[in-house]
Phi, psi and omega in degrees: 000056185289345180241028182303130178069011176266155177242126184236144170249129177237113177275155187063030188278359185277349182199169172056225182299320181296319178294315179299320180293316179300313180295320181292317179299316180297320179297331180268010171105358182279150165273129192238129167268112178269109185247136182203152176296337175259100184298329179292320177294319178297316180296323180298316178293317179298319179297322178296320178298312181297319179301327180271009176094007180265182180244125181193158167214152180256146181212142174280140179211142168252103188293343179278357180252120182300318182293323178293319178295315180297323178295322178298315180292318179298320179293324177297314179296321178298319184280318190241354174092339183193186171222135177243329189223136173234126172248109178275090184253342182299135179193156179224164171234146172217080192278143167184161177292154187304324182294338182246006183294122176282141180302321181296328179282330170298310183297317182300314183292316178294323181293317180283307189288313185264303178300318180299318178296319178296314182300321179293317176301311183301323184291329181268348186299320178302325180289312184291320181291326177294322179281341186057045174193157177154164180229123174249126181234114181260167182241112171262211183191155170302337181300342179295342179284350179111115182221112182307134179092358183231042183298322179289316180296313180298320179296318180295320183284330173290322176299325179296325177296314178298319178297316181299313182295319181292315178297323180300319179289316181297324190260358181301324181294340177261011177061037178252124179269133180232117180223170178227148174249134180242091180290151167270203180298122185234140184284081180231174179297329178298331183270347184299326184283355180286130180302148182302323180298320179290319177302317179297321178295315179299315181299324181295341181264000180261115181308324179281355171059039174199170176267157178286152170265143180309325180299331181288328174286321178301326179296323178288320175303316180299313180301312182292335178276346186269169177294343179296339182253024185297338181252020178245122177207148179076017185255158175239119181257113177278124178242083196221014179067017179094005184298325181283350181270314181145170181266000000 
């Protein structure tokens, strides 16, 4: 029960890593706002938590919209009284090589992945700074090392690292920890559309020779959200099977 009596918001919580994180947090004692652009998916995960004896509710959110984000935070406070933990997990891809990248697809990815993470952080800060405690966990990616066809995604995830480090310095005086998790290839619905040939190539570059399971990323989220990580801030944890180290 490492998150007993804590209140957490998990964006992109309706599936994949976000769903695993929501379920794990609830199992560890947190009350969880499961937020997702698909409200039905969010409600489904929240219902599973409640069915298992936990506390949760699902809500639809567009993280690129300030008013939608503020409504999500307000509803969390209405339901659970406060916010202690934010996991910025929502993210999208719109892949193509730079020469063919549409401006609208650049904007969509930056708006959801980078701007959305910032808006969510900004929305909970008045609560966390008043309490002088809290955990912000952002999502970067192995893609920041450079991945052909993902110039927009890589840029958004590199921006999250800069945002994380800056927020960590700004918020240290308020005893707020800000860190980022950078997953490698993970077995989620986002990864389902990748051709098998490409999957085989990616796997060949992973020293552990497999893809991550969403639960393995959720475990890092749990650690960074817990009191065990109270002296860790401004860091990026690569959870990638050794891919960022070398073959």
